C-alpha positions as semicolon CSV with decimal commas, in nm:
position;residue;x (nm);y (nm);z (nm)
1;M;0,728;1,147;-2,540
2;S;0,519;1,038;-2,258
3;A;0,241;1,265;-2,077
4;R;0,385;1,413;-1,792
5;P;0,157;1,210;-1,482
6;D;-0,128;1,373;-1,356
7;R;-0,089;1,601;-1,067
8;T;-0,467;1,642;-0,955
9;P;-0,535;1,466;-0,601
10;L;-0,788;1,204;-0,580
11;A;-1,145;1,250;-0,444
12;R;-1,281;1,062;-0,180
13;S;-1,497;0,897;-0,439
14;F;-1,218;0,697;-0,602
15;F;-1,129;0,511;-0,279
16;D;-1,560;0,460;-0,200
17;R;-1,506;0,150;-0,447
18;P;-1,503;-0,234;-0,436
19;V;-1,152;-0,324;-0,334
20;L;-1,107;-0,531;-0,582
21;T;-1,155;-0,264;-0,861
22;V;-0,959;0,008;-0,626
23;A;-0,635;-0,221;-0,630
24;P;-0,554;-0,246;-0,949
25;D;-0,587;0,117;-1,042
26;L;-0,384;0,189;-0,765
27;L;-0,075;0,118;-1,029
28;G;0,083;0,402;-1,143
29;R;-0,078;0,636;-0,918
30;I;0,163;0,874;-0,697
31;L;0,143;0,878;-0,315
32;V;0,251;1,205;-0,145
33;R;0,438;1,173;0,192
34;R;0,478;1,489;0,360
35;T;0,760;1,509;0,633
36;A;0,948;1,735;0,882
37;D;1,258;1,643;0,646
38;G;1,074;1,756;0,316
39;P;0,844;1,581;0,062
40;M;0,833;1,278;-0,096
41;E;0,656;1,093;-0,382
42;L;0,578;0,739;-0,454
43;R;0,488;0,551;-0,792
44;I;0,317;0,275;-0,713
45;T;0,394;-0,065;-0,882
46;E;0,267;-0,339;-0,628
47;V;-0,002;-0,354;-0,438
48;E;-0,267;-0,664;-0,259
49;A;-0,618;-0,620;-0,151
50;Y;-0,774;-0,760;0,143
51;E;-1,179;-0,786;0,152
52;G;-1,254;-0,743;0,516
53;A;-1,521;-0,994;0,672
54;A;-1,545;-1,163;0,340
55;D;-1,165;-1,224;0,317
56;P;-0,960;-1,511;0,583
57;G;-0,630;-1,312;0,501
58;S;-0,778;-0,993;0,622
59;H;-0,722;-0,895;0,966
60;A;-1,049;-0,765;0,975
61;Y;-1,184;-1,084;0,878
62;R;-1,317;-1,208;1,286
63;G;-1,446;-0,808;1,317
64;R;-1,301;-0,516;1,469
65;T;-0,981;-0,450;1,710
66;A;-0,848;-0,159;1,837
67;R;-0,531;-0,246;1,599
68;N;-0,772;-0,309;1,257
69;A;-1,020;-0,038;1,337
70;S;-0,918;0,240;1,096
71;M;-1,003;-0,049;0,812
72;F;-1,353;0,033;0,909
73;G;-1,362;0,325;0,749
74;P;-1,455;0,616;0,571
75;P;-1,262;0,534;0,292
76;G;-0,985;0,740;0,146
77;H;-0,802;0,706;0,546
78;A;-0,480;0,500;0,604
79;Y;-0,457;0,180;0,814
80;V;-0,068;0,101;0,956
81;Y;-0,076;-0,159;1,118
82;F;0,297;-0,334;1,304
83;I;0,364;-0,633;1,219
84;Y;0,658;-0,906;1,333
85;G;0,756;-0,711;1,658
86;M;0,963;-0,463;1,393
87;W;0,803;-0,349;1,099
88;F;0,513;-0,118;0,965
89;S;0,296;-0,136;0,667
90;L;0,089;0,093;0,479
91;N;-0,269;0,017;0,317
92;L;-0,537;0,268;0,223
93;V;-0,893;0,174;0,277
94;C;-1,175;0,150;0,054
95;G;-1,513;0,047;0,044
96;P;-1,827;0,226;0,213
97;P;-1,780;0,251;0,583
98;D;-1,814;-0,034;0,826
99;H;-1,674;-0,240;0,512
100;A;-1,334;-0,325;0,672
101;S;-1,167;-0,342;0,266
102;G;-0,808;-0,228;0,224
103;V;-0,547;-0,229;-0,028
104;L;-0,147;-0,300;0,113
105;L;0,131;-0,104;-0,048
106;R;0,378;-0,355;-0,138
107;A;0,619;-0,152;-0,365
108;G;0,688;0,180;-0,549
109;E;0,951;0,391;-0,758
110;I;1,035;0,705;-0,496
111;T;1,040;1,012;-0,764
112;V;1,070;1,231;-0,532
113;G;1,280;1,290;-0,210
114;A;1,507;0,961;-0,314
115;D;1,781;1,139;-0,115
116;L;1,573;1,141;0,180
117;A;1,473;0,730;0,144
118;A;1,830;0,662;0,101
119;K;1,865;0,771;0,500
120;R;1,603;0,551;0,608
121;R;1,724;0,287;0,382
122;I;2,068;0,258;0,475
123;S;2,100;-0,133;0,309
124;A;1,935;-0,047;-0,010
125;R;2,139;-0,120;-0,265
126;Y;2,031;0,097;-0,557
127;P;1,721;0,339;-0,623
128;H;1,504;0,076;-0,696
129;E;1,505;-0,122;-0,394
130;L;1,426;0,207;-0,172
131;A;1,044;0,088;-0,128
132;K;1,056;-0,306;-0,292
133;G;0,861;-0,448;-0,041
134;P;0,612;-0,350;0,241
135;A;0,798;-0,288;0,518
136;R;1,105;-0,117;0,318
137;L;0,825;0,137;0,129
138;A;0,724;0,222;0,461
139;T;1,036;0,275;0,634
140;A;1,154;0,492;0,317
141;L;0,823;0,666;0,367
142;D;0,880;0,721;0,745
143;V;0,569;0,592;0,814
144;D;0,481;0,454;1,134
145;R;0,135;0,408;1,334
146;S;0,095;0,770;1,425
147;L;0,012;0,763;1,014
148;D;-0,316;0,495;1,131
149;G;-0,603;0,665;1,030
150;A;-0,489;0,997;0,843
151;D;-0,688;1,112;0,591
152;L;-0,555;1,144;0,199
153;C;-0,872;1,357;0,084
154;A;-0,758;1,623;0,363
155;G;-0,601;1,827;0,129
156;P;-0,200;1,981;0,146
157;D;-0,181;1,986;0,542
158;S;-0,242;1,615;0,552
159;P;0,091;1,409;0,629
160;L;-0,051;1,167;0,333
161;S;-0,229;1,206;-0,022
162;L;-0,254;1,053;-0,363
163;L;-0,236;1,185;-0,698
164;A;-0,390;1,081;-1,035
165;G;-0,059;1,021;-1,163
166;T;-0,058;0,769;-1,477
167;V;-0,283;0,496;-1,508
168;T;-0,116;0,163;-1,605
169;P;-0,310;0,020;-1,909
170;P;-0,524;-0,313;-1,806
171;D;-0,240;-0,530;-2,070
172;L;0,065;-0,391;-1,806
173;V;-0,133;-0,535;-1,492
174;S;-0,033;-0,903;-1,377
175;N;-0,209;-1,062;-1,074
176;G;-0,186;-1,337;-0,865
177;P;-0,174;-1,492;-0,529
178;R;-0,060;-1,256;-0,206
179;T;0,231;-1,303;-0,062
180;G;0,297;-1,517;0,282
181;V;-0,090;-1,550;0,306
182;G;-0,195;-1,882;0,432
183;G;-0,500;-2,083;0,536
184;A;-0,827;-2,011;0,285
185;G;-0,702;-1,750;0,192
186;A;-0,375;-1,825;0,007
187;G;-0,531;-1,910;-0,323
188;H;-0,674;-1,550;-0,349
189;P;-0,498;-1,377;-0,696
190;Y;-0,541;-1,031;-0,492
191;R;-0,191;-0,917;-0,549
192;Y;-0,156;-0,700;-0,871
193;W;0,191;-0,545;-1,009
194;I;0,284;-0,370;-1,307
195;T;0,438;-0,637;-1,553
196;G;0,800;-0,637;-1,556
197;D;0,852;-0,345;-1,363
198;P;1,200;-0,366;-1,137
199;T;1,033;-0,220;-0,802
200;V;0,771;-0,575;-0,761
201;S;0,905;-0,730;-0,494
202;P;0,975;-1,124;-0,537
203;Y;0,657;-1,362;-0,442
204;R;0,668;-1,570;-0,181
205;A;0,452;-1,851;-0,047
206;H;0,341;-1,849;0,303
207;A;0,577;-2,068;0,517
208;P;0,420;-2,172;0,897
209;R;0,659;-2,003;1,121
210;R;0,798;-2,252;1,416
211;R;0,711;-2,277;1,732
212;T;1,012;-2,254;1,962
213;T;1,076;-2,469;2,257
């Protein structure tokens, strides 16, 4: 019989580490999302790391902008961005202030509040599809730009927090190139996932967008 997940809130020191250390260590942790409709919880199963100025695939590669300002810290905050004019993505800021590194939450299992998630993800056919992919995860958890900069270490009054959960053994962690990242950052093996977990999203290589005339 497996032990129950650890409900201890993770301190800021958990996030104040190199992003390539934090990213695989997030697998099996529990993200708590508090909404007006009730609490939701997500067991994290897939993530991607972005190293800021050292990483051509990062939003912060070319410096600070109004869009990516939350990436510059302090650690333990959320960075939420809008993509393709229709979807949001949730990232957790890591490392020292001004380093601008973060981890994209790509997928997970809704363990509390699946009924709330299903109302937002009406196209999901099965429970394991509710948060299978970063846009689906954000939709299921009712994440939008209003959560950009939210402090995950601010206690129960924060809309987001992270619990210790169950640490994933290294032999159950896989890694490979990030999904949809092109250019010089395409080959970086900064995507991490729990091997064989049904909630993990499929890998897709970068495909250049065609210009319309």
